[in-house]
N, C-alpha and C positions, 0 to 999 in steps of 0.2 A: 507219251507222257501227255499228249494235247488231245486225247480221244474225246469226242462229245460225250456227254453225260456223266462225266466223272470231275471230281474236284480239281482245281488247278492251282499250282504254285505261282506266286508272284513271278513275273518275268525277270526282275532284278533281285539278286540275294547278295548279301555283304559279309565280308570278313575283314576284321580289324587287326592288323598286324603291327606290332612293336616295329618302329623305323629300323632298329638294329638288325631285323630279319630280312630286310628286303634284298640284299645280296643274295641270301641263301634261296629265297623265293624265286628270284629271277633265274638262278641256276638250277633248282631242284624241285621248284613248286612248293605246295603247302604239305608240310610233313607232321602226323600227328606226335604226340610227345613220346608214345611208345616206341615209334620209329627212330626218333632222334636217339633216345636210351639205347635202342638196339644197335644203332649205327656206332655209338660210342663204346659199347661194350660193358659188361658186368665189372671189369676191373677198374672202369673210370670213377674217378673220385666222387662225381657227381651222380652216379647210376642210380642209387638208391633215393637220392633227392627227388630224381626225376620220376621214379615209378610210384612212390608212395605219397603220402599227403604233403604238399608244399605250403607251409604256413607263410612263407616268403618266396619271391620270385627267384629264380635260378638262372644266372648268366653263364653260359658256356662260351668263353672266348672264341671268336671267329667261327662259330657254330649257330647259336641260337640264344635268344632271351625267352625264357620259358615263364609265363605268369603264375603268380601264387593262386593258391586255391583256399585263401582265408574265408571266403564265403560258404564253404561247405566243409566246416571242421568235422572229425570224427564224431564228436559228442552230438552235433545236430544230426548227423546223418543217421545215427542210431535210432533216433526217434521217427524216421520217416521212411526207412527202407523196407522192402518187402522181406517176409520171412525167409531166414535160410541165407540172406546177402548180408556181407560184411562191408564196413567203409572201405576196406581195402579192395573187394570185389568192385565196389562202385568206381573208386579212383582208376581201377585198372580198365573199367568200362569206357569211362569218359576220356582217359588218356589214349585210347586206341581209335579216336575219332577226330576228324576235322570238321569244325562248326561254322554255320553260316547264319546271319541274323536274316529275318525276313520282312522287317518293317523299320523305317527310318526312326521311329519312336524309340525303339530298342536300341538300335546304333547310336543314337544321341546319348541315351542314357548310359551305355557303355563308355562312350567317349568321355563323358563326364568323370566317370570313374577312374579313367586312365589318363587324366590331364597331366599328371606330374612328369610323363614322357611322351616324346614326339610319336605319334601313331600314323600309320598309313591305312586309308580307308579304301578297300579294293571292292569295286562293284563287278559281279559276275553275272553271265547269262545263266539264269537258274534253271530254264528249261532245257539248254542244251547239257549243262552238267548233270542234271538229273537223268536224262537220256543216256549219257556216256557212262555213268555209274548206277544203272538201273538196278543192278543186283545187290548194291551195297550202300544204297542210299535211303535215308530214313527222315521222318520229321518227328519232333517232340512237342508236347502241349504246352511247355513252359521251358524257362531257363534251367537247365540240368545242372549248371555250374554254380547254382545258389542253393542254400539248405537252411538260411536263417528266416526269420519272420514267418511263421505259419508256413512251413516248407510243406510242399506237396508230397503225398506219398509217392514212391518211385521204385522201379526196378527194370530189369531188362525189358519188360514190357513197354517202358516209357518210349523206348526207340522203336517207333511204328514204320515199318517199310512203307515208301511212297505208295508203291502201288496198292497196298492193303488200305491206307488212309483214303486214297482217292476214290475207291469203291465202296469202303465200308465205314468211313469216317474213323472214329475212336474206339470202335468196339473191341478190338484187341488189346486196347491199352488198359481198359478197366480193370480193376482189380477183382478178383473172385468173389462173386455174391453182390457186387456193386453196378449201378447203373453207369453206362458209358457216357462221356462228356456229351454236350449237344454237338450235332453234325456240323453246326455253324461256328463252332469255336476254332480260331484261326491257329495254325501252327506258330510256334515262338521261332523254332529253329530248323533249318535243313542240315542235316548231318552225314558224312560220308564215312564209312568204316575203313580205316587204315588212312593211307596218304592219297593225295591228289598230285601226282608228280607232273602232270600236264596241265596245271592250273592256269598258266598263261594262255592256253587256247581259248579259255572261256572269259577272259578278262575284258571288261568293257570300259572301265575307267579307273584311274588312279587318283587320290586326293591326299595330300600331306596335311595331317592335323598337327599343328606346332604345339609344343609343351605349353601349358597355360599357368598363371599364378595359382597356388594353392588355395586361395581363397574366393577364386571363381566358381560359380555354379556351372 
């Protein structure tokens, strides 16, 4: 992942976890929402709430606090998804991955949005993580969890394998007939398909971000 002549990921990558999820992370690593739903089973009361659009966060006692998807409602997604892809397809795609931010600017922006609940900021060794998950690790050019305010067009192509990005930048992400993004465009997220059960092996730092008053920026 660090060959000369290819684009490099930042050494540090970041994941913001609700403080309620810390015990589960310690014991089982970082689970994607699809994995949480699968473990609960289709008969669980919250199963459909987890796998479909979540207008509100879903709390599964003693299991996980799963955040809402209010920034990407179905009506907004319909205007920006590739032909043939439905909002349900997109939720399934997003729910099947674990996400890491690549810049502190984006981390701080997200922490402000989550200030109503205590959060834990986890810093991981991005190089080692990408090497360990080399077959299932991707980068995205924007925050794929938001689809409001001039939402970028998106589809499965939005998830670019890290090795592909390192060698060919955003060529594969470009929509058919469109010019690729500039090679200098920095990725917004590092994404692992499935879960990261051994996440603690790559952990560098833990910071507790306490709940803030609602009127704080």
